[in-house]
Kinemage of the C-alpha trace (Angstrom):
@kinemage 1
@onewidth
@group {chain A} dominant
@subgroup {mainchain}
@vectorlist {calphas} color= white
{ca met a 1} P -16.127 -56.605 -26.844
{ca gly a 2} L -19.175 -56.937 -24.590
{ca glu a 3} L -21.512 -54.344 -23.610
{ca asp a 4} L -20.787 -54.612 -20.073
{ca arg a 5} L -17.057 -54.207 -20.708
{ca arg a 6} L -17.545 -51.218 -22.754
{ca arg a 7} L -19.832 -49.555 -19.861
{ca phe a 8} L -17.176 -50.679 -17.135
{ca leu a 9} L -14.084 -48.927 -19.112
{ca lys a 10} L -16.328 -45.791 -19.720
{ca leu a 11} L -16.991 -45.517 -16.033
{ca ala a 12} L -13.654 -46.207 -15.053
{ca gly a 13} L -12.347 -43.300 -17.604
{ca leu a 14} L -14.699 -40.733 -16.135
{ca thr a 15} L -13.916 -41.810 -12.576
{ca ala a 16} L -10.244 -41.186 -13.356
{ca leu a 17} L -10.985 -38.020 -15.016
{ca cys a 18} L -12.792 -36.563 -12.162
{ca ala a 19} L -10.058 -37.553 -9.607
{ca ala a 20} L -7.505 -35.983 -11.771
{ca gly a 21} L -9.422 -32.737 -12.221
{ca lys a 22} L -10.991 -32.236 -8.629
{ca gly a 23} L -7.914 -30.129 -7.171
{ca ser a 24} L -8.683 -27.892 -10.435
{ca leu a 25} L -12.141 -27.773 -10.196
{ca val a 26} L -11.807 -26.744 -6.575
{ca arg a 27} L -9.451 -24.003 -7.071
{ca leu a 28} L -11.323 -22.467 -9.914
{ca ala a 29} L -14.396 -22.593 -7.891
{ca gly a 30} L -12.624 -20.833 -5.025
{ca ala a 31} L -13.516 -23.516 -2.559
{ca glu a 32} L -10.011 -24.949 -1.496
{ca ser a 33} L -10.020 -26.934 1.624
{ca pro a 34} L -9.846 -24.726 5.007
{ca ala a 35} L -6.972 -24.214 6.975
{ca lys a 36} L -6.063 -26.485 9.885
{ca gly a 37} L -8.644 -26.485 12.558
{ca gly a 38} L -11.565 -25.866 10.033
{ca ala a 39} L -11.209 -22.149 9.648
{ca ala a 40} L -10.902 -20.341 6.537
{ca lys a 41} L -7.801 -18.342 5.927
{ca lys a 42} L -8.592 -14.879 6.701
{ca lys a 43} L -7.775 -12.066 4.141
{ca ile a 44} L -4.734 -9.605 5.047
{ca arg a 45} L -5.562 -5.856 5.109
{ca trp a 46} L -2.348 -3.827 5.465
{ca ala a 47} L -2.435 -0.341 7.280
{ca met a 48} L -0.035 2.113 8.794
{ca val a 49} L -0.507 3.783 12.251
{ca val a 50} L 1.513 7.105 12.543
{ca asp a 51} L 2.303 8.385 16.229
{ca pro a 52} L 3.163 12.143 15.531
{ca arg a 53} L 4.125 12.648 19.186
{ca lys a 54} L 7.028 9.894 18.714
{ca cys a 55} L 7.943 11.833 15.595
{ca leu a 56} L 8.327 15.185 17.511
{ca glu a 57} L 11.069 13.350 19.946
{ca lys a 58} L 13.194 14.277 16.994
{ca glu a 59} L 11.905 16.843 14.741
{ca ala a 60} L 14.681 17.311 12.254
{ca cys a 61} L 14.814 13.596 11.851
{ca thr a 62} L 14.004 12.366 8.201
{ca ala a 63} L 15.486 8.689 8.698
{ca cys a 64} L 12.066 7.183 7.134
{ca ile a 65} L 12.255 9.424 4.007
{ca asp a 66} L 15.962 8.587 3.478
{ca ala a 67} L 15.437 5.035 3.777
{ca cys a 68} L 12.252 5.197 1.405
{ca asn a 69} L 14.077 7.458 -1.067
{ca his a 70} L 17.191 4.998 -1.375
{ca ala a 71} L 15.245 1.955 -1.101
{ca his a 72} L 12.846 3.058 -4.135
{ca asn a 73} L 15.308 5.180 -6.085
{ca val a 74} L 13.356 8.442 -5.555
{ca pro a 75} L 14.999 11.307 -7.604
{ca ala a 76} L 16.082 14.482 -6.121
{ca phe a 77} L 15.307 17.012 -8.647
{ca asp a 78} L 16.943 20.527 -8.533
{ca asn a 79} L 13.672 22.205 -9.719
{ca pro a 80} L 11.117 22.025 -6.648
{ca lys a 81} L 8.200 21.978 -9.135
{ca his a 82} L 9.475 18.554 -10.653
{ca glu a 83} L 9.658 17.023 -6.996
{ca val a 84} L 9.039 13.293 -6.602
{ca lys a 85} L 7.902 12.354 -3.248
{ca trp a 86} L 6.854 9.107 -1.436
{ca ile a 87} L 6.849 10.297 2.036
{ca trp a 88} L 6.791 13.786 2.937
{ca lys a 89} L 6.108 16.357 5.764
{ca glu a 90} L 2.976 18.389 5.634
{ca pro a 91} L 1.813 21.194 8.144
{ca phe a 92} L -0.752 19.178 10.352
{ca ala a 93} L -3.408 21.774 9.443
{ca asp a 94} L -2.985 21.138 5.924
{ca ala a 95} L -3.140 17.327 5.984
{ca phe a 96} L -6.263 17.487 8.118
{ca leu a 97} L -8.031 20.338 6.455
{ca asp a 98} L -11.329 18.730 6.960
{ca gln a 99} L -10.813 18.110 10.731
{ca asp a 100} L -11.608 20.393 13.434
{ca val a 101} L -8.442 20.336 15.226
{ca arg a 102} L -9.203 23.198 17.478
{ca tyr a 103} L -9.369 21.346 20.643
{ca ile a 104} L -6.071 18.857 19.834
{ca asp a 105} L -2.766 19.309 21.673
{ca gln a 106} L -1.320 22.426 19.918
{ca ala a 107} L 2.112 20.642 20.348
{ca leu a 108} L 0.786 18.479 17.433
{ca thr a 109} L -1.462 20.760 15.351
{ca thr a 110} L 1.421 23.363 14.824
{ca lys a 111} L 3.889 20.663 13.860
{ca pro a 112} L 4.080 18.943 10.460
{ca val a 113} L 3.036 15.311 9.834
{ca phe a 114} L 4.511 12.473 7.729
{ca val a 115} L 2.156 11.694 4.702
{ca phe a 116} L 2.124 9.190 1.977
{ca cys a 117} L -0.275 7.092 -0.195
{ca asn a 118} L -3.291 6.401 2.211
{ca his a 119} L -3.770 2.816 0.155
{ca cys a 120} L -7.479 3.516 0.337
{ca asp a 121} L -9.707 0.814 0.482
{ca asn a 122} L -11.817 2.647 -2.370
{ca pro a 123} L -9.173 4.239 -4.131
{ca pro a 124} L -10.340 6.765 -6.843
{ca cys a 125} L -7.079 6.859 -8.691
{ca val a 126} L -7.821 3.068 -9.626
{ca arg a 127} L -11.068 3.769 -10.927
{ca val a 128} L -9.853 6.508 -13.254
{ca cys a 129} L -6.713 4.891 -14.748
{ca pro a 130} L -7.293 3.957 -18.379
{ca thr a 131} L -4.480 1.534 -18.727
{ca lys a 132} L -4.848 -0.185 -15.299
{ca ala a 133} L -1.480 0.988 -14.631
{ca thr a 134} L -2.484 1.341 -11.091
{ca trp a 135} L -4.633 -1.216 -9.359
{ca lys a 136} L -5.168 -2.564 -5.719
{ca arg a 137} L -3.998 -5.899 -4.386
{ca glu a 138} L -5.946 -8.238 -2.617
{ca asp a 139} L -4.032 -7.107 0.699
{ca gly a 140} L -4.994 -3.438 -0.163
{ca val a 141} L -1.879 -2.279 -1.242
{ca val a 142} L -2.433 0.267 -4.364
{ca met a 143} L 0.232 -0.641 -6.628
{ca met a 144} L 1.831 1.131 -9.962
{ca asp a 145} L 2.806 -0.519 -13.127
{ca trp a 146} L 5.311 2.033 -14.653
{ca his a 147} L 5.410 0.211 -17.776
{ca arg a 148} L 1.566 0.852 -18.216
{ca cys a 149} L 1.708 4.142 -17.249
{ca ile a 150} L 1.064 6.320 -20.491
{ca gly a 151} L 1.299 9.963 -18.258
{ca cys a 152} L -2.135 11.050 -18.656
{ca arg a 153} L -1.959 11.942 -14.844
{ca tyr a 154} L -5.712 11.026 -14.514
{ca cys a 155} L -4.740 9.218 -11.006
{ca met a 156} L -2.987 12.543 -9.879
{ca ala a 157} L -6.073 14.717 -10.575
{ca ala a 158} L -8.492 11.760 -8.678
{ca cys a 159} L -6.191 11.501 -5.640
{ca pro a 160} L -7.342 13.871 -2.945
{ca tyr a 161} L -4.242 13.390 -0.894
{ca gly a 162} L -1.587 14.511 -3.560
{ca ser a 163} L 0.321 11.466 -3.287
{ca arg a 164} L 1.438 10.737 -6.679
{ca ser a 165} L 4.337 12.692 -8.349
{ca phe a 166} L 5.015 12.729 -12.079
{ca asn a 167} L 8.341 12.603 -13.717
{ca trp a 168} L 8.670 15.666 -15.822
{ca glu a 169} L 12.311 14.601 -16.994
{ca asp a 170} L 14.455 11.628 -16.792
{ca pro a 171} L 14.679 10.921 -13.077
{ca arg a 172} L 17.670 8.307 -13.422
{ca pro a 173} L 20.430 11.212 -13.594
{ca his a 174} L 18.869 12.611 -10.385
{ca ile a 175} L 19.275 9.432 -8.174
{ca lys a 176} L 21.936 10.257 -5.484
{ca gln a 177} L 22.679 6.412 -5.142
{ca val a 178} L 21.247 3.742 -7.326
{ca asn a 179} L 19.779 0.753 -5.162
{ca pro a 180} L 20.165 -1.920 -7.790
{ca asp a 181} L 17.479 -4.369 -6.455
{ca phe a 182} L 14.872 -1.909 -7.363
{ca pro a 183} L 13.675 -0.614 -10.929
{ca thr a 184} L 14.361 3.049 -11.741
{ca arg a 185} L 11.635 5.014 -13.743
{ca thr a 186} L 11.518 6.954 -16.716
{ca lys a 187} L 10.375 10.364 -17.960
{ca gly a 188} L 6.629 10.621 -18.343
{ca val a 189} L 5.376 8.252 -15.681
{ca val a 190} L 3.715 8.488 -12.481
{ca glu a 191} L 5.090 6.970 -9.136
{ca lys a 192} L 4.063 6.890 -5.431
{ca cys a 193} L 4.479 4.876 -2.152
{ca thr a 194} L 3.738 1.036 -2.546
{ca phe a 195} L 3.859 0.046 1.231
{ca cys a 196} L 7.138 -1.382 0.112
{ca asp a 197} L 5.503 -4.250 -1.398
{ca glu a 198} L 8.967 -5.942 -2.620
{ca leu a 199} L 9.750 -6.189 0.804
{ca leu a 200} L 5.991 -7.347 2.164
{ca asp a 201} L 6.466 -10.229 -0.232
{ca lys a 202} L 9.429 -11.272 1.583
{ca gly a 203} L 7.579 -11.136 4.670
{ca gln a 204} L 9.690 -7.931 5.915
{ca leu a 205} L 8.473 -4.681 7.323
{ca pro a 206} L 8.428 -1.250 5.018
{ca ala a 207} L 11.727 0.425 4.981
{ca cys a 208} L 10.396 3.477 6.357
{ca val a 209} L 9.017 1.693 9.591
{ca thr a 210} L 12.424 -0.363 9.857
{ca ala a 211} L 14.451 2.937 9.734
{ca cys a 212} L 12.254 4.838 12.411
{ca lys a 213} L 14.052 4.714 15.724
{ca glu a 214} L 11.449 6.307 17.707
{ca lys a 215} L 8.885 3.763 16.525
{ca ala a 216} L 6.578 6.369 15.378
{ca leu a 217} L 5.506 4.209 12.658
{ca thr a 218} L 3.618 0.645 13.117
{ca phe a 219} L 2.536 -1.665 10.166
{ca gly a 220} L 0.321 -4.209 10.445
{ca asp a 221} L -2.758 -6.365 9.388
{ca leu a 222} L -5.797 -4.463 10.122
{ca asn a 223} L -7.800 -7.558 9.812
{ca asp a 224} L -6.296 -9.105 12.726
{ca pro a 225} L -7.566 -8.069 16.014
{ca asp a 226} L -4.443 -9.270 17.895
{ca ser a 227} L -2.085 -7.167 15.765
{ca glu a 228} L -0.398 -4.363 16.978
{ca val a 229} L -2.067 -1.845 14.514
{ca arg a 230} L -5.296 -2.860 16.090
{ca arg a 231} L -4.090 -2.451 19.698
{ca leu a 232} L -3.118 1.101 19.066
{ca leu a 233} L -6.254 2.072 17.407
{ca arg a 234} L -8.265 0.748 20.392
{ca ser a 235} L -5.955 2.324 22.804
{ca arg a 236} L -5.772 5.931 21.338
{ca phe a 237} L -7.962 8.151 19.237
{ca ala a 238} L -6.730 8.586 15.453
{ca leu a 239} L -7.792 10.542 12.402
{ca arg a 240} L -7.556 9.792 8.910
{ca arg a 241} L -7.160 12.209 6.370
{ca lys a 242} L -10.107 13.340 4.459
{ca ala a 243} L -12.045 10.173 5.452
{ca gly a 244} L -15.362 11.681 4.629
{ca leu a 245} L -14.677 11.463 0.937
{ca gly a 246} L -15.436 7.663 1.222
{ca thr a 247} L -12.028 6.654 0.075
{ca asn a 248} L -11.606 4.787 3.427
{ca pro a 249} L -7.955 5.445 3.857
{ca glu a 250} L -5.811 2.878 5.747
{ca val a 251} L -3.296 5.224 7.313
{ca phe a 252} L -4.187 6.293 10.815
{ca tyr a 253} L -2.947 9.292 12.909
{ca leu a 254} L -2.820 8.714 16.760
{ca val a 255} L -3.766 12.178 18.745
């Protein structure tokens, strides 16, 4: 075989290899082609906006709590010290201990508000977990892997919002009606609100948002300037719980 033929075959082989691997190399480098129109795809940052005034239209309503508890097999223990909660009510003054609420409408400040995991942009719970059982997704949802949880409760100590619960006993006998589409937990693990990640991945809203007939809960992409959550935050003043701690909570309360 002549030298020219050998050189030709080498060049042809390298060209074919580069062509075949181009897609993989581009993906590995994180430089995939931009979306149509030449604009790169924007990251989603999920957030919740709570309107306490709408909640007060039916003060005794617990539709969002009931929907969440059923969707996620949240147990109802007889011992209140063992309570497991994903969404619950807390007195306004307790929820906003670091806020000067003297001049906010007393119709709000003397009533309870709904609270849950704040899905912080800088979550302290993630930093302290030794097994990475809790982590933050790219869309901002702070997750739990119950199989990795060793029950050390460091995340509970780190969370300044009391948003995590520990299963001191087997929760399964204490579930009123088991939802077969969502896993049950076991004794010795921590759990909390996950913004209904299982529904988000299907393009659906969290169960609490769908269940609220008063439309007191609004969920959407904080990075989208045209989203409903951004529209509400532009039109009304909002509080965030303990925002001064630098956790950057992504649950907002309209006042």
